N, CA, C and O atoms as a Tripos MOL2 file, in Angstrom:
@<TRIPOS>MOLECULE
protein
  296   295    74     0     0
PROTEIN
NO_CHARGES

@<TRIPOS>ATOM
      1 N           5.4250  -14.4940    5.8580 N.3       1 UNK1
      2 CA          4.8970  -15.9130    4.8350 C.3       1 UNK1
      3 C           4.0610  -15.7110    3.9590 C.2       1 UNK1
      4 O           2.9960  -15.1210    4.1400 O.2       1 UNK1
      5 N           4.4770  -16.2100    2.8430 N.am      2 UNK2
      6 CA          3.2310  -15.7830    1.7730 C.3       2 UNK2
      7 C           2.7380  -16.9360    1.3940 C.2       2 UNK2
      8 O           3.5310  -17.8450    1.1490 O.2       2 UNK2
      9 N           1.4530  -17.1310    1.2740 N.am      3 UNK3
     10 CA          0.6170  -18.5010    1.1250 C.3       3 UNK3
     11 C           0.7410  -18.7210   -0.5880 C.2       3 UNK3
     12 O           0.5810  -17.7040   -1.2630 O.2       3 UNK3
     13 N           0.9620  -19.7430   -1.1550 N.am      4 UNK4
     14 CA          0.7540  -19.9220   -2.5490 C.3       4 UNK4
     15 C          -0.4890  -19.8140   -2.8350 C.2       4 UNK4
     16 O          -1.2150  -20.2920   -1.9640 O.2       4 UNK4
     17 N          -1.1660  -19.2460   -3.9690 N.am      5 UNK5
     18 CA         -2.1700  -19.7680   -4.5520 C.3       5 UNK5
     19 C          -1.7670  -20.1960   -5.9370 C.2       5 UNK5
     20 O          -0.8140  -19.8340   -6.6270 O.2       5 UNK5
     21 N          -2.8980  -21.2060   -6.2070 N.am      6 UNK6
     22 CA         -2.1240  -21.6840   -7.4290 C.3       6 UNK6
     23 C          -3.6020  -21.5430   -7.9550 C.2       6 UNK6
     24 O          -4.6460  -21.7200   -7.3260 O.2       6 UNK6
     25 N          -3.4150  -21.1670   -9.3170 N.am      7 UNK7
     26 CA         -4.2770  -20.5340  -10.6450 C.3       7 UNK7
     27 C          -5.1150  -21.8380  -11.3580 C.2       7 UNK7
     28 O          -4.5590  -22.8760  -11.7170 O.2       7 UNK7
     29 N          -6.2150  -21.6260  -11.4510 N.am      8 UNK8
     30 CA         -7.0610  -22.8880  -12.3680 C.3       8 UNK8
     31 C          -6.0600  -22.2580  -14.0810 C.2       8 UNK8
     32 O          -5.0800  -21.5220  -14.1960 O.2       8 UNK8
     33 N          -6.7620  -22.8590  -14.9410 N.am      9 UNK9
     34 CA         -6.6570  -22.2420  -16.0190 C.3       9 UNK9
     35 C          -7.3750  -21.6930  -16.7460 C.2       9 UNK9
     36 O          -7.0430  -21.2870  -17.8600 O.2       9 UNK9
     37 N          -8.4970  -21.5840  -16.2390 N.am     10 UNK10
     38 CA         -9.5420  -20.2940  -16.2520 C.3      10 UNK10
     39 C          -9.5940  -19.3240  -15.5540 C.2      10 UNK10
     40 O         -10.0870  -18.2510  -15.9010 O.2      10 UNK10
     41 N          -8.9580  -19.6310  -14.1850 N.am     11 UNK11
     42 CA         -8.1930  -18.0710  -13.8800 C.3      11 UNK11
     43 C          -7.0680  -17.6490  -14.7350 C.2      11 UNK11
     44 O          -7.0530  -16.4220  -14.8430 O.2      11 UNK11
     45 N          -6.4640  -18.0250  -15.1450 N.am     12 UNK12
     46 CA         -5.0860  -17.6170  -15.9050 C.3      12 UNK12
     47 C          -5.9000  -16.9940  -17.2860 C.2      12 UNK12
     48 O          -5.4310  -15.9530  -17.7470 O.2      12 UNK12
     49 N          -6.7250  -17.4030  -17.7510 N.am     13 UNK13
     50 CA         -7.1010  -17.3830  -19.0960 C.3      13 UNK13
     51 C          -8.1200  -15.7490  -18.6590 C.2      13 UNK13
     52 O          -7.9050  -14.6380  -19.1420 O.2      13 UNK13
     53 N          -8.9410  -16.0240  -17.8780 N.am     14 UNK14
     54 CA         -9.2320  -14.3900  -17.1550 C.3      14 UNK14
     55 C          -8.1670  -13.5130  -17.0750 C.2      14 UNK14
     56 O          -8.1260  -12.5000  -17.7730 O.2      14 UNK14
     57 N          -7.2530  -13.8260  -16.2420 N.am     15 UNK15
     58 CA         -6.1840  -12.7490  -16.1330 C.3      15 UNK15
     59 C          -5.4570  -12.2320  -17.5940 C.2      15 UNK15
     60 O          -5.0160  -11.0950  -17.7580 O.2      15 UNK15
     61 N          -5.4400  -12.9410  -18.2600 N.am     16 UNK16
     62 CA         -4.7650  -12.8480  -19.8130 C.3      16 UNK16
     63 C          -5.5820  -12.0520  -20.4310 C.2      16 UNK16
     64 O          -5.1650  -11.0340  -20.9830 O.2      16 UNK16
     65 N          -7.0380  -12.4420  -20.4310 N.am     17 UNK17
     66 CA         -7.8450  -11.5480  -21.0330 C.3      17 UNK17
     67 C          -7.9490   -9.6440  -20.3880 C.2      17 UNK17
     68 O          -7.9040   -8.6310  -21.0860 O.2      17 UNK17
     69 N          -8.0630   -9.7260  -19.1660 N.am     18 UNK18
     70 CA         -7.8230   -8.7220  -18.2320 C.3      18 UNK18
     71 C          -6.7750   -8.3730  -18.7550 C.2      18 UNK18
     72 O          -7.1510   -7.6140  -19.6480 O.2      18 UNK18
     73 N          -5.3470   -8.4430  -18.7980 N.am     19 UNK19
     74 CA         -4.0360   -7.9060  -19.2340 C.3      19 UNK19
     75 C          -4.1890   -7.5760  -20.5700 C.2      19 UNK19
     76 O          -3.7320   -6.4970  -20.9480 O.2      19 UNK19
     77 N          -4.8480   -8.4400  -21.4920 N.am     20 UNK20
     78 CA         -4.8500   -7.5840  -22.9450 C.3      20 UNK20
     79 C          -5.3090   -6.5860  -22.9380 C.2      20 UNK20
     80 O          -4.6030   -5.6800  -23.3820 O.2      20 UNK20
     81 N          -6.5350   -6.2750  -22.5010 N.am     21 UNK21
     82 CA         -7.5340   -5.2930  -22.5790 C.3      21 UNK21
     83 C          -6.9450   -3.8490  -21.2140 C.2      21 UNK21
     84 O          -7.4060   -2.7090  -21.2590 O.2      21 UNK21
     85 N          -6.1770   -4.1870  -20.4360 N.am     22 UNK22
     86 CA         -5.6340   -3.2880  -20.0480 C.3      22 UNK22
     87 C          -4.4140   -2.3320  -20.2800 C.2      22 UNK22
     88 O          -3.9880   -1.2900  -19.7820 O.2      22 UNK22
     89 N          -4.0030   -3.3400  -21.4460 N.am     23 UNK23
     90 CA         -2.5370   -2.6030  -21.8320 C.3      23 UNK23
     91 C          -3.0600   -0.8700  -22.9360 C.2      23 UNK23
     92 O          -2.2340   -0.1150  -23.4490 O.2      23 UNK23
     93 N          -4.4420   -0.7180  -22.9900 N.am     24 UNK24
     94 CA         -4.7280    0.0290  -23.8460 C.3      24 UNK24
     95 C          -5.1920    1.4450  -22.9090 C.2      24 UNK24
     96 O          -5.0320    2.5700  -23.3830 O.2      24 UNK24
     97 N          -5.8150    1.2150  -21.4500 N.am     25 UNK25
     98 CA         -5.7510    1.9400  -20.6160 C.3      25 UNK25
     99 C          -4.7490    2.4660  -19.7770 C.2      25 UNK25
    100 O          -3.8060    1.8520  -19.2790 O.2      25 UNK25
    101 N          -5.0900    3.8860  -19.6450 N.am     26 UNK26
    102 CA         -4.1310    4.8620  -19.1770 C.3      26 UNK26
    103 C          -3.4060    4.6280  -17.2550 C.2      26 UNK26
    104 O          -2.3320    4.8810  -16.7090 O.2      26 UNK26
    105 N          -4.5710    4.1000  -16.8710 N.am     27 UNK27
    106 CA         -4.3570    3.3990  -15.2710 C.3      27 UNK27
    107 C          -5.0460    2.2740  -15.3470 C.2      27 UNK27
    108 O          -6.0730    2.0340  -15.9820 O.2      27 UNK27
    109 N          -4.3790    1.5680  -14.6210 N.am     28 UNK28
    110 CA         -5.0320   -0.2580  -14.1620 C.3      28 UNK28
    111 C          -4.8620    0.0220  -12.9970 C.2      28 UNK28
    112 O          -4.3300    1.1010  -12.7330 O.2      28 UNK28
    113 N          -5.3690   -1.0990  -11.6780 N.am     29 UNK29
    114 CA         -4.9070   -1.5520  -10.4980 C.3      29 UNK29
    115 C          -4.5900   -2.9620  -10.9680 C.2      29 UNK29
    116 O          -5.1540   -3.6010  -11.8560 O.2      29 UNK29
    117 N          -3.5550   -3.3240  -10.1790 N.am     30 UNK30
    118 CA         -2.7080   -4.7850  -10.2540 C.3      30 UNK30
    119 C          -2.5870   -5.0120   -8.9480 C.2      30 UNK30
    120 O          -1.9600   -4.2910   -8.1720 O.2      30 UNK30
    121 N          -3.3490   -6.3020   -8.5860 N.am     31 UNK31
    122 CA         -3.6520   -6.9560   -7.3340 C.3      31 UNK31
    123 C          -2.9100   -8.3450   -7.1330 C.2      31 UNK31
    124 O          -3.3740   -9.3920   -7.5840 O.2      31 UNK31
    125 N          -1.5590   -8.2620   -6.3240 N.am     32 UNK32
    126 CA         -0.7130   -9.3640   -5.9750 C.3      32 UNK32
    127 C          -0.6760  -10.9370   -5.4880 C.2      32 UNK32
    128 O          -0.6240  -11.4010   -6.6270 O.2      32 UNK32
    129 N          -0.6700  -11.5550   -5.0390 N.am     33 UNK33
    130 CA         -0.8230  -12.7640   -4.5830 C.3      33 UNK33
    131 C          -0.0420  -12.4350   -3.1120 C.2      33 UNK33
    132 O          -0.0690  -13.3050   -2.2410 O.2      33 UNK33
    133 N           0.4970  -11.4370   -2.9220 N.am     34 UNK34
    134 CA          1.1010  -10.9740   -1.4640 C.3      34 UNK34
    135 C           0.9850  -10.2980   -1.0620 C.2      34 UNK34
    136 O           1.8300   -9.7540   -0.3510 O.2      34 UNK34
    137 N          -0.3350   -9.8420   -1.3050 N.am     35 UNK35
    138 CA         -1.5580   -8.7110   -0.8760 C.3      35 UNK35
    139 C          -1.3130   -6.9530   -1.4290 C.2      35 UNK35
    140 O          -1.9540   -5.9390   -1.1530 O.2      35 UNK35
    141 N          -0.1520   -7.1610   -2.2680 N.am     36 UNK36
    142 CA          0.2290   -5.3740   -2.7280 C.3      36 UNK36
    143 C          -0.9930   -5.2720   -3.6770 C.2      36 UNK36
    144 O          -1.6780   -6.2050   -4.0960 O.2      36 UNK36
    145 N          -1.1780   -3.4160   -4.0320 N.am     37 UNK37
    146 CA         -1.6990   -3.2620   -4.6570 C.3      37 UNK37
    147 C          -0.5880   -2.3770   -5.5880 C.2      37 UNK37
    148 O           0.4520   -2.0640   -5.0080 O.2      37 UNK37
    149 N          -0.7780   -1.8920   -7.2210 N.am     38 UNK38
    150 CA         -0.0040   -0.9390   -7.5490 C.3      38 UNK38
    151 C          -1.1440   -0.6130   -8.7960 C.2      38 UNK38
    152 O          -1.9050   -1.3570   -9.4140 O.2      38 UNK38
    153 N          -0.8600    1.0190   -8.8650 N.am     39 UNK39
    154 CA         -1.7830    1.5690   -9.8260 C.3      39 UNK39
    155 C          -0.7260    2.2660  -10.6720 C.2      39 UNK39
    156 O           0.2550    2.8780  -10.2490 O.2      39 UNK39
    157 N          -1.2220    1.9990  -12.3990 N.am     40 UNK40
    158 CA         -0.2590    2.7170  -13.2320 C.3      40 UNK40
    159 C          -0.4850    1.8600  -14.6870 C.2      40 UNK40
    160 O          -1.1050    0.7990  -14.6330 O.2      40 UNK40
    161 N          -0.0240    2.2960  -15.8340 N.am     41 UNK41
    162 CA         -0.0950    1.8760  -17.1460 C.3      41 UNK41
    163 C           0.8870    0.3720  -16.7390 C.2      41 UNK41
    164 O           1.6940    0.1300  -15.8420 O.2      41 UNK41
    165 N           0.3650   -0.3960  -17.8450 N.am     42 UNK42
    166 CA          0.8240   -1.5990  -17.9450 C.3      42 UNK42
    167 C           1.0500   -1.6330  -19.4390 C.2      42 UNK42
    168 O           0.4410   -1.0460  -20.3340 O.2      42 UNK42
    169 N           2.2930   -2.6390  -19.4980 N.am     43 UNK43
    170 CA          2.8040   -2.9540  -20.8680 C.3      43 UNK43
    171 C           2.5670   -4.7760  -20.3850 C.2      43 UNK43
    172 O           2.8480   -5.1330  -19.2410 O.2      43 UNK43
    173 N           2.0190   -5.7850  -21.4500 N.am     44 UNK44
    174 CA          2.1630   -6.8510  -21.0680 C.3      44 UNK44
    175 C           2.5530   -7.8130  -22.5620 C.2      44 UNK44
    176 O           2.0680   -7.7280  -23.6910 O.2      44 UNK44
    177 N           3.6890   -8.7790  -21.9780 N.am     45 UNK45
    178 CA          3.6150   -9.6430  -23.5710 C.3      45 UNK45
    179 C           3.4280  -11.0450  -23.1950 C.2      45 UNK45
    180 O           4.1560  -11.5660  -22.3500 O.2      45 UNK45
    181 N           2.1380  -11.9120  -23.9990 N.am     46 UNK46
    182 CA          1.5740  -12.6070  -23.3810 C.3      46 UNK46
    183 C           2.2670  -13.9520  -23.5970 C.2      46 UNK46
    184 O           2.2730  -14.9420  -22.8650 O.2      46 UNK46
    185 N           2.8680  -13.7370  -24.8210 N.am     47 UNK47
    186 CA          4.1560  -15.0830  -25.0040 C.3      47 UNK47
    187 C           5.0000  -15.7000  -23.7870 C.2      47 UNK47
    188 O           5.2830  -16.8520  -23.4570 O.2      47 UNK47
    189 N           5.2630  -14.4940  -23.2940 N.am     48 UNK48
    190 CA          6.0960  -14.7020  -22.3380 C.3      48 UNK48
    191 C           5.5140  -14.3310  -20.7630 C.2      48 UNK48
    192 O           6.2830  -14.1620  -19.8170 O.2      48 UNK48
    193 N           4.2390  -14.2500  -20.6690 N.am     49 UNK49
    194 CA          3.6640  -13.9790  -19.4070 C.3      49 UNK49
    195 C           4.1990  -13.2770  -18.7860 C.2      49 UNK49
    196 O           4.2970  -13.6520  -17.6180 O.2      49 UNK49
    197 N           4.8150  -11.9730  -19.1010 N.am     50 UNK50
    198 CA          5.5040  -10.8310  -17.9530 C.3      50 UNK50
    199 C           4.6890   -9.4860  -18.5490 C.2      50 UNK50
    200 O           4.0820   -9.5720  -19.6170 O.2      50 UNK50
    201 N           4.7140   -8.5540  -17.9730 N.am     51 UNK51
    202 CA          4.8170   -7.2820  -18.0880 C.3      51 UNK51
    203 C           5.6960   -6.3770  -17.4270 C.2      51 UNK51
    204 O           6.8130   -6.7260  -17.0440 O.2      51 UNK51
    205 N           5.1860   -5.0960  -17.2620 N.am     52 UNK52
    206 CA          5.5570   -3.9830  -17.0130 C.3      52 UNK52
    207 C           4.6550   -2.9310  -16.1910 C.2      52 UNK52
    208 O           3.6950   -2.7280  -16.9340 O.2      52 UNK52
    209 N           4.5200   -2.3000  -15.2310 N.am     53 UNK53
    210 CA          3.7140   -1.5570  -14.6010 C.3      53 UNK53
    211 C           4.2910   -0.0110  -14.3790 C.2      53 UNK53
    212 O           5.1790    0.2600  -13.5710 O.2      53 UNK53
    213 N           3.8440    0.6370  -14.9590 N.am     54 UNK54
    214 CA          4.7160    2.1850  -15.1450 C.3      54 UNK54
    215 C           3.2690    2.8460  -14.0330 C.2      54 UNK54
    216 O           2.0830    2.5730  -13.8460 O.2      54 UNK54
    217 N           4.3970    3.9410  -13.4710 N.am     55 UNK55
    218 CA          3.6520    4.4100  -12.7550 C.3      55 UNK55
    219 C           4.3460    6.2390  -12.7370 C.2      55 UNK55
    220 O           5.0710    6.6550  -11.8330 O.2      55 UNK55
    221 N           3.8680    7.1340  -14.0240 N.am     56 UNK56
    222 CA          4.9130    8.3030  -13.7510 C.3      56 UNK56
    223 C           4.7370    9.0010  -12.8280 C.2      56 UNK56
    224 O           5.6520    9.0610  -12.0060 O.2      56 UNK56
    225 N           3.7820    9.6190  -12.6490 N.am     57 UNK57
    226 CA          3.2000   10.3730  -11.4310 C.3      57 UNK57
    227 C           4.3980    9.9630  -10.2490 C.2      57 UNK57
    228 O           5.3210   10.7280   -9.9690 O.2      57 UNK57
    229 N           4.1960    8.5630   -9.5930 N.am     58 UNK58
    230 CA          5.3860    8.4740   -8.8230 C.3      58 UNK58
    231 C           6.8470    8.2720   -9.1660 C.2      58 UNK58
    232 O           7.7430    8.0400   -8.3550 O.2      58 UNK58
    233 N           6.9530    8.3780  -10.3270 N.am     59 UNK59
    234 CA          8.4130    8.1520  -10.9900 C.3      59 UNK59
    235 C           8.8110    6.3230  -10.7550 C.2      59 UNK59
    236 O           9.9070    5.9710  -10.3190 O.2      59 UNK59
    237 N           7.8170    5.4290  -11.0970 N.am     60 UNK60
    238 CA          8.0980    4.1630  -10.2610 C.3      60 UNK60
    239 C           7.8490    2.8990  -11.8920 C.2      60 UNK60
    240 O           7.2590    2.9940  -12.9680 O.2      60 UNK60
    241 N           8.3550    2.2550  -11.4750 N.am     61 UNK61
    242 CA          7.9700    0.8740  -12.6410 C.3      61 UNK61
    243 C           8.4230   -0.1960  -11.8450 C.2      61 UNK61
    244 O           8.9460   -0.0580  -10.7390 O.2      61 UNK61
    245 N           8.2030   -1.3300  -12.4540 N.am     62 UNK62
    246 CA          8.0580   -2.4500  -11.7730 C.3      62 UNK62
    247 C           7.7110   -3.6400  -12.9470 C.2      62 UNK62
    248 O           6.9540   -3.3020  -13.8570 O.2      62 UNK62
    249 N           8.2510   -5.0130  -12.9360 N.am     63 UNK63
    250 CA          7.9070   -6.0890  -13.6330 C.3      63 UNK63
    251 C           7.3180   -6.6810  -13.2610 C.2      63 UNK63
    252 O           7.2090   -6.4410  -12.0590 O.2      63 UNK63
    253 N           6.4310   -7.8930  -13.7280 N.am     64 UNK64
    254 CA          5.4130   -8.2460  -12.8770 C.3      64 UNK64
    255 C           5.0770   -9.7240  -14.1090 C.2      64 UNK64
    256 O           5.1040   -9.7260  -15.3400 O.2      64 UNK64
    257 N           4.8880  -10.4370  -13.4810 N.am     65 UNK65
    258 CA          4.5590  -12.0180  -13.7620 C.3      65 UNK65
    259 C           3.1690  -12.2860  -13.7410 C.2      65 UNK65
    260 O           2.4810  -11.7730  -12.8590 O.2      65 UNK65
    261 N           2.5360  -13.2170  -14.8240 N.am     66 UNK66
    262 CA          1.0620  -13.4740  -14.9380 C.3      66 UNK66
    263 C           0.8130  -14.3580  -13.4560 C.2      66 UNK66
    264 O          -0.3120  -14.4710  -12.9700 O.2      66 UNK66
    265 N           1.9670  -14.9190  -12.8710 N.am     67 UNK67
    266 CA          1.8800  -15.7090  -11.7920 C.3      67 UNK67
    267 C           1.6370  -15.2340  -10.4610 C.2      67 UNK67
    268 O           1.1600  -15.9250   -9.5610 O.2      67 UNK67
    269 N           2.1210  -13.5340  -10.3240 N.am     68 UNK68
    270 CA          1.8110  -13.0690   -9.5110 C.3      68 UNK68
    271 C           0.6640  -12.6820   -9.2290 C.2      68 UNK68
    272 O           0.1900  -12.6570   -8.0940 O.2      68 UNK68
    273 N           0.2260  -12.4120  -10.0430 N.am     69 UNK69
    274 CA         -1.2820  -11.6720  -10.1480 C.3      69 UNK69
    275 C          -2.6480  -12.3410   -9.6270 C.2      69 UNK69
    276 O          -3.1200  -13.3940  -10.0570 O.2      69 UNK69
    277 N          -3.0640  -11.7190   -8.8550 N.am     70 UNK70
    278 CA         -4.6020  -12.2280   -8.4410 C.3      70 UNK70
    279 C          -5.9860  -11.4120   -9.3030 C.2      70 UNK70
    280 O          -7.0800  -11.8400   -9.6710 O.2      70 UNK70
    281 N          -5.5350  -10.4870   -9.3690 N.am     71 UNK71
    282 CA         -6.7480   -9.7480   -9.8350 C.3      71 UNK71
    283 C          -6.3090   -8.2870  -10.7270 C.2      71 UNK71
    284 O          -5.2310   -7.7120  -10.5810 O.2      71 UNK71
    285 N          -7.2080   -7.9280  -11.4970 N.am     72 UNK72
    286 CA         -6.8480   -6.6340  -12.1610 C.3      72 UNK72
    287 C          -7.8500   -5.5090  -12.2390 C.2      72 UNK72
    288 O          -8.9390   -5.8660  -12.6890 O.2      72 UNK72
    289 N          -7.7930   -4.8050  -12.0580 N.am     73 UNK73
    290 CA         -9.2640   -3.4930  -12.3210 C.3      73 UNK73
    291 C          -9.0350   -2.6250  -13.2250 C.2      73 UNK73
    292 O          -7.9450   -2.0520  -13.2070 O.2      73 UNK73
    293 N          -9.7960   -2.3790  -14.0210 N.am     74 UNK74
    294 CA         -9.4970   -1.1390  -15.3430 C.3      74 UNK74
    295 C         -10.8480   -0.2130  -15.8210 C.2      74 UNK74
    296 O         -10.7320    0.6390  -16.7010 O.2      74 UNK74
@<TRIPOS>BOND
     1     1     2 1
     2     2     3 1
     3     3     4 2
     4     3     5 am
     5     5     6 1
     6     6     7 1
     7     7     8 2
     8     7     9 am
     9     9    10 1
    10    10    11 1
    11    11    12 2
    12    11    13 am
    13    13    14 1
    14    14    15 1
    15    15    16 2
    16    15    17 am
    17    17    18 1
    18    18    19 1
    19    19    20 2
    20    19    21 am
    21    21    22 1
    22    22    23 1
    23    23    24 2
    24    23    25 am
    25    25    26 1
    26    26    27 1
    27    27    28 2
    28    27    29 am
    29    29    30 1
    30    30    31 1
    31    31    32 2
    32    31    33 am
    33    33    34 1
    34    34    35 1
    35    35    36 2
    36    35    37 am
    37    37    38 1
    38    38    39 1
    39    39    40 2
    40    39    41 am
    41    41    42 1
    42    42    43 1
    43    43    44 2
    44    43    45 am
    45    45    46 1
    46    46    47 1
    47    47    48 2
    48    47    49 am
    49    49    50 1
    50    50    51 1
    51    51    52 2
    52    51    53 am
    53    53    54 1
    54    54    55 1
    55    55    56 2
    56    55    57 am
    57    57    58 1
    58    58    59 1
    59    59    60 2
    60    59    61 am
    61    61    62 1
    62    62    63 1
    63    63    64 2
    64    63    65 am
    65    65    66 1
    66    66    67 1
    67    67    68 2
    68    67    69 am
    69    69    70 1
    70    70    71 1
    71    71    72 2
    72    71    73 am
    73    73    74 1
    74    74    75 1
    75    75    76 2
    76    75    77 am
    77    77    78 1
    78    78    79 1
    79    79    80 2
    80    79    81 am
    81    81    82 1
    82    82    83 1
    83    83    84 2
    84    83    85 am
    85    85    86 1
    86    86    87 1
    87    87    88 2
    88    87    89 am
    89    89    90 1
    90    90    91 1
    91    91    92 2
    92    91    93 am
    93    93    94 1
    94    94    95 1
    95    95    96 2
    96    95    97 am
    97    97    98 1
    98    98    99 1
    99    99   100 2
   100    99   101 am
   101   101   102 1
   102   102   103 1
   103   103   104 2
   104   103   105 am
   105   105   106 1
   106   106   107 1
   107   107   108 2
   108   107   109 am
   109   109   110 1
   110   110   111 1
   111   111   112 2
   112   111   113 am
   113   113   114 1
   114   114   115 1
   115   115   116 2
   116   115   117 am
   117   117   118 1
   118   118   119 1
   119   119   120 2
   120   119   121 am
   121   121   122 1
   122   122   123 1
   123   123   124 2
   124   123   125 am
   125   125   126 1
   126   126   127 1
   127   127   128 2
   128   127   129 am
   129   129   130 1
   130   130   131 1
   131   131   132 2
   132   131   133 am
   133   133   134 1
   134   134   135 1
   135   135   136 2
   136   135   137 am
   137   137   138 1
   138   138   139 1
   139   139   140 2
   140   139   141 am
   141   141   142 1
   142   142   143 1
   143   143   144 2
   144   143   145 am
   145   145   146 1
   146   146   147 1
   147   147   148 2
   148   147   149 am
   149   149   150 1
   150   150   151 1
   151   151   152 2
   152   151   153 am
   153   153   154 1
   154   154   155 1
   155   155   156 2
   156   155   157 am
   157   157   158 1
   158   158   159 1
   159   159   160 2
   160   159   161 am
   161   161   162 1
   162   162   163 1
   163   163   164 2
   164   163   165 am
   165   165   166 1
   166   166   167 1
   167   167   168 2
   168   167   169 am
   169   169   170 1
   170   170   171 1
   171   171   172 2
   172   171   173 am
   173   173   174 1
   174   174   175 1
   175   175   176 2
   176   175   177 am
   177   177   178 1
   178   178   179 1
   179   179   180 2
   180   179   181 am
   181   181   182 1
   182   182   183 1
   183   183   184 2
   184   183   185 am
   185   185   186 1
   186   186   187 1
   187   187   188 2
   188   187   189 am
   189   189   190 1
   190   190   191 1
   191   191   192 2
   192   191   193 am
   193   193   194 1
   194   194   195 1
   195   195   196 2
   196   195   197 am
   197   197   198 1
   198   198   199 1
   199   199   200 2
   200   199   201 am
   201   201   202 1
   202   202   203 1
   203   203   204 2
   204   203   205 am
   205   205   206 1
   206   206   207 1
   207   207   208 2
   208   207   209 am
   209   209   210 1
   210   210   211 1
   211   211   212 2
   212   211   213 am
   213   213   214 1
   214   214   215 1
   215   215   216 2
   216   215   217 am
   217   217   218 1
   218   218   219 1
   219   219   220 2
   220   219   221 am
   221   221   222 1
   222   222   223 1
   223   223   224 2
   224   223   225 am
   225   225   226 1
   226   226   227 1
   227   227   228 2
   228   227   229 am
   229   229   230 1
   230   230   231 1
   231   231   232 2
   232   231   233 am
   233   233   234 1
   234   234   235 1
   235   235   236 2
   236   235   237 am
   237   237   238 1
   238   238   239 1
   239   239   240 2
   240   239   241 am
   241   241   242 1
   242   242   243 1
   243   243   244 2
   244   243   245 am
   245   245   246 1
   246   246   247 1
   247   247   248 2
   248   247   249 am
   249   249   250 1
   250   250   251 1
   251   251   252 2
   252   251   253 am
   253   253   254 1
   254   254   255 1
   255   255   256 2
   256   255   257 am
   257   257   258 1
   258   258   259 1
   259   259   260 2
   260   259   261 am
   261   261   262 1
   262   262   263 1
   263   263   264 2
   264   263   265 am
   265   265   266 1
   266   266   267 1
   267   267   268 2
   268   267   269 am
   269   269   270 1
   270   270   271 1
   271   271   272 2
   272   271   273 am
   273   273   274 1
   274   274   275 1
   275   275   276 2
   276   275   277 am
   277   277   278 1
   278   278   279 1
   279   279   280 2
   280   279   281 am
   281   281   282 1
   282   282   283 1
   283   283   284 2
   284   283   285 am
   285   285   286 1
   286   286   287 1
   287   287   288 2
   288   287   289 am
   289   289   290 1
   290   290   291 1
   291   291   292 2
   292   291   293 am
   293   293   294 1
   294   294   295 1
   295   295   296 2
@<TRIPOS>SUBSTRUCTURE
     1 UNK1         2 RESIDUE 1 A UNK
     2 UNK2         6 RESIDUE 1 A UNK
     3 UNK3        10 RESIDUE 1 A UNK
     4 UNK4        14 RESIDUE 1 A UNK
     5 UNK5        18 RESIDUE 1 A UNK
     6 UNK6        22 RESIDUE 1 A UNK
     7 UNK7        26 RESIDUE 1 A UNK
     8 UNK8        30 RESIDUE 1 A UNK
     9 UNK9        34 RESIDUE 1 A UNK
    10 UNK10       38 RESIDUE 1 A UNK
    11 UNK11       42 RESIDUE 1 A UNK
    12 UNK12       46 RESIDUE 1 A UNK
    13 UNK13       50 RESIDUE 1 A UNK
    14 UNK14       54 RESIDUE 1 A UNK
    15 UNK15       58 RESIDUE 1 A UNK
    16 UNK16       62 RESIDUE 1 A UNK
    17 UNK17       66 RESIDUE 1 A UNK
    18 UNK18       70 RESIDUE 1 A UNK
    19 UNK19       74 RESIDUE 1 A UNK
    20 UNK20       78 RESIDUE 1 A UNK
    21 UNK21       82 RESIDUE 1 A UNK
    22 UNK22       86 RESIDUE 1 A UNK
    23 UNK23       90 RESIDUE 1 A UNK
    24 UNK24       94 RESIDUE 1 A UNK
    25 UNK25       98 RESIDUE 1 A UNK
    26 UNK26      102 RESIDUE 1 A UNK
    27 UNK27      106 RESIDUE 1 A UNK
    28 UNK28      110 RESIDUE 1 A UNK
    29 UNK29      114 RESIDUE 1 A UNK
    30 UNK30      118 RESIDUE 1 A UNK
    31 UNK31      122 RESIDUE 1 A UNK
    32 UNK32      126 RESIDUE 1 A UNK
    33 UNK33      130 RESIDUE 1 A UNK
    34 UNK34      134 RESIDUE 1 A UNK
    35 UNK35      138 RESIDUE 1 A UNK
    36 UNK36      142 RESIDUE 1 A UNK
    37 UNK37      146 RESIDUE 1 A UNK
    38 UNK38      150 RESIDUE 1 A UNK
    39 UNK39      154 RESIDUE 1 A UNK
    40 UNK40      158 RESIDUE 1 A UNK
    41 UNK41      162 RESIDUE 1 A UNK
    42 UNK42      166 RESIDUE 1 A UNK
    43 UNK43      170 RESIDUE 1 A UNK
    44 UNK44      174 RESIDUE 1 A UNK
    45 UNK45      178 RESIDUE 1 A UNK
    46 UNK46      182 RESIDUE 1 A UNK
    47 UNK47      186 RESIDUE 1 A UNK
    48 UNK48      190 RESIDUE 1 A UNK
    49 UNK49      194 RESIDUE 1 A UNK
    50 UNK50      198 RESIDUE 1 A UNK
    51 UNK51      202 RESIDUE 1 A UNK
    52 UNK52      206 RESIDUE 1 A UNK
    53 UNK53      210 RESIDUE 1 A UNK
    54 UNK54      214 RESIDUE 1 A UNK
    55 UNK55      218 RESIDUE 1 A UNK
    56 UNK56      222 RESIDUE 1 A UNK
    57 UNK57      226 RESIDUE 1 A UNK
    58 UNK58      230 RESIDUE 1 A UNK
    59 UNK59      234 RESIDUE 1 A UNK
    60 UNK60      238 RESIDUE 1 A UNK
    61 UNK61      242 RESIDUE 1 A UNK
    62 UNK62      246 RESIDUE 1 A UNK
    63 UNK63      250 RESIDUE 1 A UNK
    64 UNK64      254 RESIDUE 1 A UNK
    65 UNK65      258 RESIDUE 1 A UNK
    66 UNK66      262 RESIDUE 1 A UNK
    67 UNK67      266 RESIDUE 1 A UNK
    68 UNK68      270 RESIDUE 1 A UNK
    69 UNK69      274 RESIDUE 1 A UNK
    70 UNK70      278 RESIDUE 1 A UNK
    71 UNK71      282 RESIDUE 1 A UNK
    72 UNK72      286 RESIDUE 1 A UNK
    73 UNK73      290 RESIDUE 1 A UNK
    74 UNK74      294 RESIDUE 1 A UNK
């Protein structure tokens, strides 16, 4: 069972700023609430709060929402 983590507005604002910066990076690490970590390039649409992670080497892509994330490293 996955425990729900509520984000404060400051946490969300910090994640949004990190995602905006990470859009220009070739490789970032996304950390998810469920403990999963995925690495690759991202797209992010702030207006929708959604994005896509793409790992060309593994031929893997997935959609994500900002509410799924706990951290970003780039």
